[in-house]
TORKOL-4160 file (C-alpha; in steps of 0.2 Angstrom, whole numbers, padded with zeros to 4 digits, m for minus):
229
<pt num="1" X="0096" Y="m0025" Z="m0021"/>
<pt num="2" X="0108" Y="m0032" Z="m0008"/>
<pt num="3" X="0100" Y="m0045" Z="0004"/>
<pt num="4" X="0108" Y="m0038" Z="0019"/>
<pt num="5" X="0101" Y="m0021" Z="0017"/>
<pt num="6" X="0083" Y="m0027" Z="0013"/>
<pt num="7" X="0083" Y="m0038" Z="0029"/>
<pt num="8" X="0090" Y="m0024" Z="0040"/>
<pt num="9" X="0076" Y="m0012" Z="0035"/>
<pt num="10" X="0062" Y="m0024" Z="0034"/>
<pt num="11" X="0065" Y="m0032" Z="0050"/>
<pt num="12" X="0065" Y="m0015" Z="0059"/>
<pt num="13" X="0047" Y="m0015" Z="0060"/>
<pt num="14" X="0048" Y="m0026" Z="0076"/>
<pt num="15" X="0034" Y="m0038" Z="0072"/>
<pt num="16" X="0025" Y="m0046" Z="0088"/>
<pt num="17" X="0018" Y="m0063" Z="0085"/>
<pt num="18" X="0003" Y="m0063" Z="0097"/>
<pt num="19" X="m0013" Y="m0066" Z="0086"/>
<pt num="20" X="m0016" Y="m0080" Z="0075"/>
<pt num="21" X="m0027" Y="m0077" Z="0059"/>
<pt num="22" X="m0043" Y="m0088" Z="0058"/>
<pt num="23" X="m0042" Y="m0104" Z="0047"/>
<pt num="24" X="m0053" Y="m0096" Z="0033"/>
<pt num="25" X="m0043" Y="m0079" Z="0032"/>
<pt num="26" X="m0039" Y="m0076" Z="0014"/>
<pt num="27" X="m0020" Y="m0073" Z="0018"/>
<pt num="28" X="m0018" Y="m0088" Z="0029"/>
<pt num="29" X="m0007" Y="m0096" Z="0016"/>
<pt num="30" X="0006" Y="m0083" Z="0016"/>
<pt num="31" X="0019" Y="m0083" Z="0030"/>
<pt num="32" X="0023" Y="m0065" Z="0027"/>
<pt num="33" X="0005" Y="m0060" Z="0028"/>
<pt num="34" X="0002" Y="m0070" Z="0044"/>
<pt num="35" X="0017" Y="m0061" Z="0052"/>
<pt num="36" X="0010" Y="m0044" Z="0048"/>
<pt num="37" X="m0007" Y="m0049" Z="0054"/>
<pt num="38" X="m0001" Y="m0054" Z="0071"/>
<pt num="39" X="0007" Y="m0037" Z="0074"/>
<pt num="40" X="m0002" Y="m0028" Z="0088"/>
<pt num="41" X="0003" Y="m0011" Z="0082"/>
<pt num="42" X="m0009" Y="m0013" Z="0068"/>
<pt num="43" X="m0028" Y="m0016" Z="0067"/>
<pt num="44" X="m0041" Y="m0019" Z="0054"/>
<pt num="45" X="m0060" Y="m0018" Z="0055"/>
<pt num="46" X="m0065" Y="m0031" Z="0042"/>
<pt num="47" X="m0058" Y="m0043" Z="0029"/>
<pt num="48" X="m0065" Y="m0032" Z="0015"/>
<pt num="49" X="m0058" Y="m0014" Z="0018"/>
<pt num="50" X="m0058" Y="m0008" Z="0000"/>
<pt num="51" X="m0074" Y="m0001" Z="m0008"/>
<pt num="52" X="m0083" Y="m0012" Z="m0019"/>
<pt num="53" X="m0092" Y="m0007" Z="m0035"/>
<pt num="54" X="m0110" Y="m0012" Z="m0036"/>
<pt num="55" X="m0121" Y="m0012" Z="m0052"/>
<pt num="56" X="m0134" Y="0002" Z="m0052"/>
<pt num="57" X="m0123" Y="0014" Z="m0042"/>
<pt num="58" X="m0112" Y="0028" Z="m0048"/>
<pt num="59" X="m0095" Y="0023" Z="m0056"/>
<pt num="60" X="m0086" Y="0026" Z="m0039"/>
<pt num="61" X="m0074" Y="0011" Z="m0035"/>
<pt num="62" X="m0077" Y="0005" Z="m0053"/>
<pt num="63" X="m0059" Y="0002" Z="m0056"/>
<pt num="64" X="m0051" Y="m0005" Z="m0040"/>
<pt num="65" X="m0067" Y="m0011" Z="m0033"/>
<pt num="66" X="m0074" Y="m0019" Z="m0049"/>
<pt num="67" X="m0061" Y="m0021" Z="m0064"/>
<pt num="68" X="m0047" Y="m0026" Z="m0052"/>
<pt num="69" X="m0058" Y="m0036" Z="m0040"/>
<pt num="70" X="m0060" Y="m0053" Z="m0049"/>
<pt num="71" X="m0052" Y="m0070" Z="m0047"/>
<pt num="72" X="m0040" Y="m0067" Z="m0061"/>
<pt num="73" X="m0034" Y="m0049" Z="m0055"/>
<pt num="74" X="m0034" Y="m0045" Z="m0036"/>
<pt num="75" X="m0046" Y="m0057" Z="m0028"/>
<pt num="76" X="m0041" Y="m0052" Z="m0010"/>
<pt num="77" X="m0035" Y="m0036" Z="m0002"/>
<pt num="78" X="m0033" Y="m0032" Z="0016"/>
<pt num="79" X="m0028" Y="m0016" Z="0025"/>
<pt num="80" X="m0019" Y="m0015" Z="0042"/>
<pt num="81" X="m0019" Y="0003" Z="0050"/>
<pt num="82" X="m0007" Y="0008" Z="0063"/>
<pt num="83" X="m0015" Y="0011" Z="0080"/>
<pt num="84" X="m0004" Y="0026" Z="0086"/>
<pt num="85" X="0000" Y="0039" Z="0073"/>
<pt num="86" X="0013" Y="0052" Z="0075"/>
<pt num="87" X="0008" Y="0071" Z="0071"/>
<pt num="88" X="0012" Y="0075" Z="0053"/>
<pt num="89" X="0027" Y="0086" Z="0048"/>
<pt num="90" X="0022" Y="0103" Z="0041"/>
<pt num="91" X="0037" Y="0106" Z="0030"/>
<pt num="92" X="0039" Y="0100" Z="0012"/>
<pt num="93" X="0049" Y="0083" Z="0012"/>
<pt num="94" X="0064" Y="0080" Z="0001"/>
<pt num="95" X="0061" Y="0070" Z="m0015"/>
<pt num="96" X="0070" Y="0053" Z="m0014"/>
<pt num="97" X="0088" Y="0053" Z="m0021"/>
<pt num="98" X="0088" Y="0040" Z="m0036"/>
<pt num="99" X="0106" Y="0036" Z="m0032"/>
<pt num="100" X="0102" Y="0030" Z="m0015"/>
<pt num="101" X="0095" Y="0013" Z="m0010"/>
<pt num="102" X="0076" Y="0016" Z="m0009"/>
<pt num="103" X="0075" Y="0008" Z="0008"/>
<pt num="104" X="0087" Y="0020" Z="0015"/>
<pt num="105" X="0083" Y="0036" Z="0006"/>
<pt num="106" X="0072" Y="0050" Z="0014"/>
<pt num="107" X="0058" Y="0052" Z="0018"/>
<pt num="108" X="0057" Y="0035" Z="0026"/>
<pt num="109" X="0041" Y="0024" Z="0025"/>
<pt num="110" X="0045" Y="0017" Z="0043"/>
<pt num="111" X="0034" Y="0015" Z="0053"/>
<pt num="112" X="0021" Y="0014" Z="0040"/>
<pt num="113" X="0003" Y="0021" Z="0043"/>
<pt num="114" X="m0004" Y="0007" Z="0033"/>
<pt num="115" X="0001" Y="m0010" Z="0027"/>
<pt num="116" X="m0009" Y="m0016" Z="0012"/>
<pt num="117" X="m0009" Y="m0034" Z="0008"/>
<pt num="118" X="m0014" Y="m0038" Z="m0010"/>
<pt num="119" X="m0016" Y="m0056" Z="m0018"/>
<pt num="120" X="m0012" Y="m0054" Z="m0036"/>
<pt num="121" X="m0019" Y="m0066" Z="m0048"/>
<pt num="122" X="m0016" Y="m0070" Z="m0066"/>
<pt num="123" X="m0018" Y="m0068" Z="m0081"/>
<pt num="124" X="m0028" Y="m0052" Z="m0077"/>
<pt num="125" X="m0014" Y="m0042" Z="m0070"/>
<pt num="126" X="0000" Y="m0049" Z="m0080"/>
<pt num="127" X="0011" Y="m0038" Z="m0092"/>
<pt num="128" X="0024" Y="m0051" Z="m0095"/>
<pt num="129" X="0024" Y="m0070" Z="m0091"/>
<pt num="130" X="0021" Y="m0072" Z="m0073"/>
<pt num="131" X="0025" Y="m0054" Z="m0070"/>
<pt num="132" X="0013" Y="m0040" Z="m0065"/>
<pt num="133" X="0010" Y="m0025" Z="m0077"/>
<pt num="134" X="0019" Y="m0009" Z="m0071"/>
<pt num="135" X="0003" Y="0001" Z="m0073"/>
<pt num="136" X="m0007" Y="m0011" Z="m0061"/>
<pt num="137" X="0007" Y="m0009" Z="m0048"/>
<pt num="138" X="0006" Y="0010" Z="m0050"/>
<pt num="139" X="m0013" Y="0008" Z="m0047"/>
<pt num="140" X="m0010" Y="m0002" Z="m0031"/>
<pt num="141" X="0002" Y="0011" Z="m0024"/>
<pt num="142" X="m0010" Y="0025" Z="m0028"/>
<pt num="143" X="m0024" Y="0016" Z="m0019"/>
<pt num="144" X="m0012" Y="0011" Z="m0004"/>
<pt num="145" X="m0006" Y="0029" Z="m0002"/>
<pt num="146" X="m0024" Y="0035" Z="m0003"/>
<pt num="147" X="m0028" Y="0024" Z="0012"/>
<pt num="148" X="m0013" Y="0031" Z="0022"/>
<pt num="149" X="m0020" Y="0048" Z="0020"/>
<pt num="150" X="m0037" Y="0043" Z="0026"/>
<pt num="151" X="m0030" Y="0037" Z="0042"/>
<pt num="152" X="m0026" Y="0055" Z="0046"/>
<pt num="153" X="m0043" Y="0062" Z="0041"/>
<pt num="154" X="m0059" Y="0063" Z="0051"/>
<pt num="155" X="m0071" Y="0049" Z="0047"/>
<pt num="156" X="m0087" Y="0059" Z="0046"/>
<pt num="157" X="m0092" Y="0076" Z="0041"/>
<pt num="158" X="m0078" Y="0077" Z="0028"/>
<pt num="159" X="m0082" Y="0085" Z="0011"/>
<pt num="160" X="m0065" Y="0086" Z="0002"/>
<pt num="161" X="m0056" Y="0070" Z="m0004"/>
<pt num="162" X="m0038" Y="0067" Z="m0009"/>
<pt num="163" X="m0034" Y="0067" Z="m0027"/>
<pt num="164" X="m0018" Y="0062" Z="m0035"/>
<pt num="165" X="m0008" Y="0076" Z="m0041"/>
<pt num="166" X="0009" Y="0068" Z="m0044"/>
<pt num="167" X="0015" Y="0050" Z="m0043"/>
<pt num="168" X="0033" Y="0045" Z="m0045"/>
<pt num="169" X="0037" Y="0026" Z="m0045"/>
<pt num="170" X="0053" Y="0016" Z="m0047"/>
<pt num="171" X="0053" Y="m0002" Z="m0052"/>
<pt num="172" X="0068" Y="m0011" Z="m0044"/>
<pt num="173" X="0062" Y="m0029" Z="m0047"/>
<pt num="174" X="0048" Y="m0038" Z="m0056"/>
<pt num="175" X="0033" Y="m0042" Z="m0046"/>
<pt num="176" X="0028" Y="m0060" Z="m0048"/>
<pt num="177" X="0011" Y="m0067" Z="m0051"/>
<pt num="178" X="0002" Y="m0075" Z="m0044"/>
<pt num="179" X="0007" Y="m0070" Z="m0027"/>
<pt num="180" X="0006" Y="m0059" Z="m0012"/>
<pt num="181" X="0011" Y="m0040" Z="m0014"/>
<pt num="182" X="0014" Y="m0030" Z="0002"/>
<pt num="183" X="0014" Y="m0011" Z="0001"/>
<pt num="184" X="0019" Y="m0001" Z="0016"/>
<pt num="185" X="0013" Y="0018" Z="0015"/>
<pt num="186" X="0016" Y="0033" Z="0026"/>
<pt num="187" X="0011" Y="0051" Z="0025"/>
<pt num="188" X="0027" Y="0061" Z="0027"/>
<pt num="189" X="0020" Y="0079" Z="0027"/>
<pt num="190" X="0005" Y="0089" Z="0026"/>
<pt num="191" X="0004" Y="0108" Z="0021"/>
<pt num="192" X="m0014" Y="0114" Z="0020"/>
<pt num="193" X="m0023" Y="0104" Z="0007"/>
<pt num="194" X="m0007" Y="0095" Z="0001"/>
<pt num="195" X="m0001" Y="0078" Z="0007"/>
<pt num="196" X="0015" Y="0069" Z="0003"/>
<pt num="197" X="0015" Y="0050" Z="0004"/>
<pt num="198" X="0030" Y="0038" Z="0003"/>
<pt num="199" X="0028" Y="0019" Z="0000"/>
<pt num="200" X="0037" Y="0004" Z="m0004"/>
<pt num="201" X="0032" Y="m0014" Z="m0010"/>
<pt num="202" X="0039" Y="m0031" Z="m0006"/>
<pt num="203" X="0036" Y="m0049" Z="m0010"/>
<pt num="204" X="0040" Y="m0066" Z="m0001"/>
<pt num="205" X="0051" Y="m0078" Z="m0010"/>
<pt num="206" X="0048" Y="m0097" Z="m0009"/>
<pt num="207" X="0063" Y="m0097" Z="0004"/>
<pt num="208" X="0053" Y="m0086" Z="0015"/>
<pt num="209" X="0064" Y="m0071" Z="0012"/>
<pt num="210" X="0055" Y="m0054" Z="0010"/>
<pt num="211" X="0062" Y="m0044" Z="m0005"/>
<pt num="212" X="0060" Y="m0026" Z="m0010"/>
<pt num="213" X="0052" Y="m0023" Z="m0027"/>
<pt num="214" X="0046" Y="m0005" Z="m0029"/>
<pt num="215" X="0045" Y="0012" Z="m0021"/>
<pt num="216" X="0035" Y="0028" Z="m0024"/>
<pt num="217" X="0032" Y="0045" Z="m0018"/>
<pt num="218" X="0016" Y="0055" Z="m0022"/>
<pt num="219" X="0008" Y="0072" Z="m0019"/>
<pt num="220" X="m0011" Y="0072" Z="m0016"/>
<pt num="221" X="m0022" Y="0087" Z="m0015"/>
<pt num="222" X="m0038" Y="0088" Z="m0005"/>
<pt num="223" X="m0052" Y="0093" Z="m0016"/>
<pt num="224" X="m0071" Y="0095" Z="m0015"/>
<pt num="225" X="m0080" Y="0083" Z="m0027"/>
<pt num="226" X="m0089" Y="0098" Z="m0035"/>
<pt num="227" X="m0072" Y="0107" Z="m0038"/>
<pt num="228" X="m0066" Y="0109" Z="m0056"/>
<pt num="229" X="m0049" Y="0102" Z="m0057"/>
């Protein structure tokens, strides 16, 4: 990817530096995360905003909240939610054109509904030396997109849950580990029980430059837990 294109799109989020994370915040060591945490357009209720798997309970959250929640996998994760959400389009979005720069193709992820910060460890998520496994990255996208859908749903009284029906992902650059992965995700359309979500991921280089690594689009269906898929 060309550096100029990345910087133009990623900087268009218009970050406002007004709030300093606490000294014990798990992402304090990452300048990119600090910039995102200071953005007043986004909020988060707590440091642990992903479900945790507890022994003795059902297997809910067992993968992302258990298997991938260890010091050697993804020890820290944090969700920033956009304060002001736009009404969702009700027409099917175009599927991204693979010949166009993912940061410029439609539908756009900007402004994202959620920004997910993930601290990737090693060797638990490694596929190659110091490189995250593509399947783990796909799981991170799936989880981030699920969180984006949740921002558009009522918090209580809801029976149906979003299930992944299709997830397309393009790997442009390897994701380095250990390190910070930032996923921006946005619901780009809803028609009845169907949600379309767009997302892209980036990392921060040692120079401080934010580079694009991966992008995805997915279709989710709202399904009641008792429904046979």
